[in-house]
C-alpha positions in Angstrom: 0.0 0.0 0.0 1.4 3.5 -0.8 2.5 6.0 1.7 -0.3 8.3 0.7 -2.9 5.6 1.5 -1.3 4.9 4.9 -1.3 8.6 5.6 -5.1 8.9 4.8 -5.8 6.0 7.2 -3.9 7.8 9.9 -5.7 11.0 9.4 -9.1 9.3 9.5 -8.2 7.5 12.7 -7.2 10.8 14.3 -4.6 9.1 16.3 -1.7 11.2 17.3 0.3 8.2 18.5 -0.2 6.4 15.3 0.9 9.4 13.3 4.1 9.7 15.3 4.8 6.0 14.9 4.3 6.3 11.1 6.7 9.2 10.9 9.3 7.3 12.9 8.7 4.2 10.7 9.1 6.1 7.4 12.0 8.2 8.9 10.7 11.4 7.4 11.4 14.9 8.7 7.9 16.2 8.1 4.7 15.3 6.4 2.3 17.4 4.3 -0.3 16.9 1.7 -1.3 18.6 -1.5 -4.8 18.4 -2.8 -5.6 18.9 -6.5 -9.1 20.1 -7.2 -9.8 17.8 -10.2 -8.4 19.5 -13.3 -7.8 23.0 -11.8 -4.1 23.7 -11.8 -2.0 26.5 -10.2 0.7 27.8 -12.7 3.6 28.9 -10.5 6.2 31.6 -11.4 9.3 29.6 -12.2 12.9 30.6 -11.4 14.0 33.1 -14.1 17.7 32.9 -12.9 20.3 35.4 -11.6 19.0 34.9 -8.0 15.8 36.7 -8.7 13.2 35.9 -6.0 10.5 38.4 -6.7 9.1 40.4 -9.7 6.5 43.1 -10.3 3.6 42.3 -12.5 3.7 45.0 -15.3 1.0 43.7 -17.7 -1.5 40.8 -18.1 -2.0 39.4 -21.5 -4.9 37.2 -20.3 -8.0 37.5 -18.2 -10.3 35.1 -16.4 -12.1 32.9 -18.9 -9.5 33.2 -21.7 -8.4 30.0 -23.3 -4.6 29.6 -23.6 -2.2 27.1 -25.2 1.4 26.2 -24.4 3.8 29.0 -25.1 1.0 31.6 -25.2 2.0 34.9 -23.4 0.6 35.1 -19.9 2.1 38.3 -18.5 5.1 40.6 -18.5 7.0 40.9 -15.2 9.7 43.3 -14.2 12.6 42.2 -11.9 15.3 44.4 -10.5 17.4 43.3 -13.5 15.2 42.8 -16.5 11.7 42.5 -18.0 10.6 39.0 -18.9 7.5 37.7 -20.7 6.0 34.6 -18.9 4.5 32.0 -21.2 2.1 29.2 -20.5 3.3 25.6 -20.1 -0.3 24.2 -20.4 -3.4 24.2 -22.5 -6.5 25.3 -20.6 -8.8 28.1 -19.5 -7.8 30.8 -17.0 -9.8 30.6 -13.8 -8.0 33.0 -11.6 -5.3 35.7 -11.7 -3.4 35.8 -8.4 -2.0 39.4 -8.7 -3.0 42.8 -9.9 -0.9 45.2 -12.0 2.1 46.4 -10.0 1.7 43.7 -7.4 4.9 41.8 -6.3 4.9 38.1 -7.3 7.2 35.6 -5.6 9.1 32.9 -7.5 7.6 29.5 -6.8 4.1 30.9 -6.0 1.1 30.7 -8.3 0.6 33.3 -11.0 -2.7 32.0 -12.4 -5.0 29.0 -12.0 -6.1 27.1 -15.1 -8.7 24.5 -15.9 -6.7 22.0 -17.8 -9.5 19.5 -18.7 -8.0 16.6 -20.6 -4.5 16.7 -19.1 -2.9 14.0 -17.0 -3.2 14.5 -13.3 0.5 13.6 -12.9 1.3 16.8 -14.9 -1.1 18.8 -12.8 0.6 17.9 -9.6 3.8 19.5 -10.9 2.4 23.0 -10.4 1.3 22.5 -6.8 3.3 23.8 -3.8 6.5 21.9 -3.1 8.4 21.6 0.1 11.2 24.1 0.5 14.2 23.9 2.9 13.4 27.5 4.1 10.3 26.3 5.8 10.6 24.9 9.3 7.8 22.2 9.8 7.7 20.4 13.1 8.2 16.6 12.6 5.4 15.6 14.9 2.4 17.4 13.3 0.6 17.7 10.0 -0.6 21.2 9.4 -0.4 24.1 7.0 2.3 25.8 8.9 4.5 25.8 5.8 2.0 28.1 4.2 1.7 30.4 7.2 5.4 30.7 7.8 5.4 34.3 6.6 3.1 35.3 9.5 4.1 35.1 13.2 2.9 36.9 16.3 5.7 38.4 18.4 5.0 37.2 22.0 6.3 40.4 23.5 4.8 43.0 21.2 1.6 41.1 20.2 2.4 42.3 16.6 1.9 40.3 13.5 5.2 39.9 11.6 5.2 39.3 7.8 8.5 38.1 6.3 9.9 35.1 4.5 12.0 32.5 6.4 15.3 33.6 4.9 14.7 37.1 6.3 13.7 35.7 9.7 17.0 33.7 9.7 19.0 36.9 8.8 17.4 38.7 11.7 18.1 35.8 14.1 21.8 35.8 13.0 22.1 39.5 13.9 19.9 39.2 17.0 17.3 41.6 15.7 13.8 41.9 17.1 11.6 41.9 14.0 8.8 43.7 15.8 11.1 46.8 16.0 11.3 47.0 12.2 8.8 48.7 9.9 8.6 46.6 6.7 8.7 48.4 3.4 7.0 45.5 1.5 3.4 45.0 0.7 1.1 44.9 3.7 4.1 45.8 5.9 6.1 42.8 4.9 9.7 42.9 6.2 12.2 42.6 3.3 15.9 41.7 3.4 16.7 45.4 2.5 14.9 46.5 5.7 17.2 44.3 7.8 20.3 45.6 6.0 19.1 49.2 6.5 18.4 48.6 10.1 21.9 47.2 10.6 23.5 50.2 8.7 21.6 52.7 10.9 21.7 50.8 14.1 18.0 50.9 14.2 17.7 54.7 14.1 14.7 56.1 12.2 13.4 52.7 11.4 11.7 51.6 14.6 9.2 54.4 14.4 6.8 55.3 11.6 7.5 58.7 10.1 4.5 61.0 9.7 3.6 61.4 6.1 1.9 64.6 4.7 -1.5 63.8 3.2 -0.4 65.5 0.0 2.7 63.3 -0.3 2.9 60.6 -2.9 4.3 57.2 -1.8 5.8 55.0 -4.4 7.6 51.7 -3.8 11.1 51.2 -5.1 11.0 48.5 -7.8 12.6 47.5 -11.1 15.8 49.1 -12.2 15.7 51.6 -9.3 15.6 48.8 -6.9 18.6 47.3 -8.6 20.4 50.6 -8.4 19.6 50.9 -4.7 21.2 47.5 -4.0 24.2 48.0 -6.3 25.0 51.5 -5.0 24.7 50.3 -1.4 27.4 47.7 -2.2 29.4 50.2 -4.2 29.9 52.5 -1.2 31.9 49.8 0.5 34.6 50.2 -2.3 37.4 52.7 -1.7 37.1 54.8 -4.9 39.7 57.1 -6.5 39.1 59.2 -9.6 41.4 60.1 -12.4 40.4 62.9 -14.8 41.8 64.2 -18.1 40.7 66.1 -21.2 40.7 64.6 -24.6 40.8 66.4 -28.0 38.1 64.9 -30.3 38.5 67.2 -33.3 39.9 64.5 -35.6 37.4 62.0 -34.3 34.5 64.4 -35.0 35.7 64.8 -38.6 36.0 61.1 -39.0 32.4 60.6 -37.8 31.1 63.1 -40.4 32.9 61.2 -43.1 31.5 57.9 -42.0 28.0 59.3 -41.8 28.3 60.3 -45.5 28.7 56.6 -46.5 25.4 55.2 -47.7 25.8 51.9 -45.9 26.2 53.6 -42.6 23.5 56.2 -42.7 21.0 54.0 -40.8 23.6 53.4 -38.1 24.0 56.3 -35.7 27.7 56.5 -35.0 28.4 58.7 -32.0 31.5 59.1 -30.0 30.5 56.2 -27.7 31.4 53.3 -30.1 34.8 54.7 -30.5 35.3 55.1 -26.8 34.1 51.6 -26.1 36.6 50.2 -28.7 39.4 52.3 -27.3 38.5 51.1 -23.8 38.8 47.5 -25.0 42.1 48.1 -26.8 43.5 49.6 -23.6 42.3 46.6 -21.6 44.5 44.4 -23.7 47.5 46.3 -22.3 46.1 46.7 -18.7 44.1 43.6 -17.9 43.9 44.4 -14.2 41.3 47.0 -15.1 39.1 44.2 -16.5 39.2 42.1 -13.3 37.3 41.7 -10.1 37.9 40.6 -6.5 36.5 37.3 -5.2 34.0 37.5 -2.3 36.7 37.1 0.4 38.9 39.7 -1.2 41.7 37.2 -1.4 42.1 36.7 -5.2 41.9 38.8 -8.3 39.8 37.3 -11.1 41.0 38.3 -14.6 38.2 38.2 -17.2 39.0 36.8 -20.6 36.4 38.9 -22.5 35.7 42.6 -22.5 32.0 42.9 -21.6 31.3 46.6 -21.4 28.3 47.9 -19.6 26.8 51.1 -20.9 24.8 53.3 -18.5 21.5 54.3 -20.0 18.7 56.5 -18.8 15.6 54.5 -19.6 11.9 54.9 -19.0 12.2 52.5 -16.0 15.2 54.3 -14.5 19.0 53.8 -14.8 20.0 50.6 -16.4 23.4 49.3 -17.5 23.0 46.9 -20.5 26.1 45.0 -21.5 27.8 44.7 -24.9 29.6 41.3 -24.8 33.0 40.4 -26.3 33.9 43.9 -27.4 37.5 42.8 -28.1 36.2 40.9 -31.2 33.8 43.7 -32.5 34.5 46.5 -34.9 33.4 50.1 -34.2 30.4 49.8 -36.6 29.3 46.5 -34.9 29.5 48.2 -31.5 27.4 51.0 -32.9 24.7 48.6 -34.2 24.5 46.8 -30.7 24.3 50.2 -29.0 21.4 51.2 -31.2 19.6 47.9 -30.4 20.1 48.4 -26.7 18.9 52.0 -27.0 15.7 50.9 -28.5 15.2 48.4 -25.7 16.0 51.2 -23.2 13.3 53.5 -24.6 10.8 50.7 -23.9 12.3 50.0 -20.5 12.5 46.3 -21.5 15.7 44.3 -21.7 16.4 40.6 -22.0 18.0 39.1 -18.8 21.2 38.4 -20.7 21.5 42.1 -21.7 22.0 43.1 -18.1 24.4 40.5 -16.8 28.1 39.6 -17.2 29.6 43.1 -17.3 33.3 43.4 -16.6 33.7 47.2 -16.9 31.3 50.1 -17.4 31.2 53.4 -19.3 28.8 56.3 -18.9 28.2 59.3 -21.2 27.2 62.1 -18.8 27.7 64.5 -21.7 24.2 63.5 -23.0 22.7 65.5 -20.2 25.2 68.3 -20.3 27.8 67.3 -17.7 31.5 68.0 -17.9 33.1 66.3 -15.0 31.7 63.6 -12.7 32.7 61.0 -10.2 31.3 57.8 -11.6 30.5 55.0 -9.1 31.9 51.5 -9.7 29.4 48.7 -10.2 30.4 45.8 -8.0 32.1 43.4 -8.6 33.8 45.5 -11.3 36.9 47.5 -10.4 36.6 50.4 -12.8 34.2 52.7 -14.6 34.7 55.5 -17.2 32.6 58.5 -17.8 32.8 61.0 -20.7 31.5 64.5 -20.6 30.1 66.9 -23.1 32.3 68.1 -26.0 32.9 71.8 -26.3 34.7 74.0 -28.8 37.5 75.7 -26.9 40.6 77.7 -27.7 43.9 75.8 -27.7 47.5 76.4 -29.0 48.9 74.5 -32.0 52.5 73.5 -32.4 53.4 77.0 -33.7 51.8 78.7 -30.7 48.8 80.0 -32.6 45.4 79.9 -31.1 43.1 77.4 -32.8 39.6 76.0 -32.1 39.5 72.4 -30.8 36.7 70.1 -29.7 37.5 69.1 -26.2 35.7 66.7 -23.8 36.6 65.6 -20.3 36.9 62.0 -19.1 36.7 60.8 -15.5 37.5 57.3 -14.4 37.0 55.7 -11.0 38.9 52.6 -9.8 38.9 50.3 -6.9 41.9 51.4 -4.9 42.2 48.1 -3.2 43.8 46.5 -6.2 44.2 49.3 -8.8 46.9 52.0 -8.2 46.9 55.5 -9.6 49.7 55.0 -12.1 48.0 52.0 -13.7 44.8 54.0 -14.1 46.7 57.0 -15.5 48.5 54.8 -18.1 45.2 53.2 -19.0 43.4 56.5 -19.6 46.5 57.8 -21.5 46.2 54.8 -23.9 42.5 55.6 -24.4 43.3 59.2 -25.0 46.0 58.5 -27.5 43.7 56.4 -29.7 40.7 58.8 -29.5 42.8 61.8 -30.4 44.3 59.8 -33.3 41.4 57.6 -34.5 43.4 55.9 -37.1 45.6 54.5 -34.3 42.4 53.3 -32.8 41.5 51.3 -35.8 45.0 49.8 -35.9 45.1 49.3 -32.2 48.4 51.1 -31.8 
């Protein structure tokens, strides 16, 4: 007889002693049951990679009563790294949407329910809740405690606490009373970020609710802004130093105009950025330390084989840093084409997950918004970032001492001073400068 049949007999007998004996006999840590309501199936949000545990529902492509087939679009979700379209794995009719627009959905939890009449029950069971190690179920009882783990009543404060088990463990490790923290998640749920903020401020300004003006607008941090919050918090732990210089781009500007006159390149918008990205890559061949990262324990330097350059972009969803992969093997025009593709995605605020991962160094064009100098912030685990300012026509002296008009822009580079010294960064920028000021050397990598 199956374990499930034995379990049903135990439940019907309502014998606690028999239940304990059964658990001991089967040598299981805990027992729980999942009931499938005939052909009604819960379609869970699957793991979309990169450690993403929650997403925001941005758009539903279905409604209750709609008939869907496998691979039909269900919804579009926004994580702190990318936008992803979720497709159906089943044929059926939508019977329930578990979230509204802008709600936060958790990986592993149901997105929609479907009536999958005609499908095998064994496939239906695949969607139901599974046991996860994060949940602490007592071995001597059968209950739904694994579902209610997010809710606990603090015995001292009498306050209901909402948080996932991993957050509860983090608080326990740091001996934090969760009842003293005001959660920033939905319905006051305590998030990991709340714990980190509490630790950083020693609890100041978090334990009490701040009065909010009735005219104020409250908007939760999500999407790319949430990614920026996390990344910049980590970046502040890095000892930065900044090296700045000015670069003459008169010859490069003339070359751009010549290239734009070529019919095959008219559709490709060639700005200064593709040239700078290529010069950056050429310089990395000479100074590979700039294309490295530290391991988690800060004991080893990891040298990256490929030059994956992240390009900071101001998108409709906030600041994003999509990545152009393997720049060392691309030409200037190929870089320009990829930049254009990423720019189109940025205007929509939608990037593929692969577009936003794997960067080994970053570059930002602050000149687009009119800046001259800036102090760019490193994106961990990278060790350097370059920022170029706006070009201006300024008076300069030629070799004979005569005053001439030159196009000048300023470049600022930040580096992780734990492994990069000032001389290395200065030589690196000097190499970039030499190739930009003499663009034919750039194309020859001299």
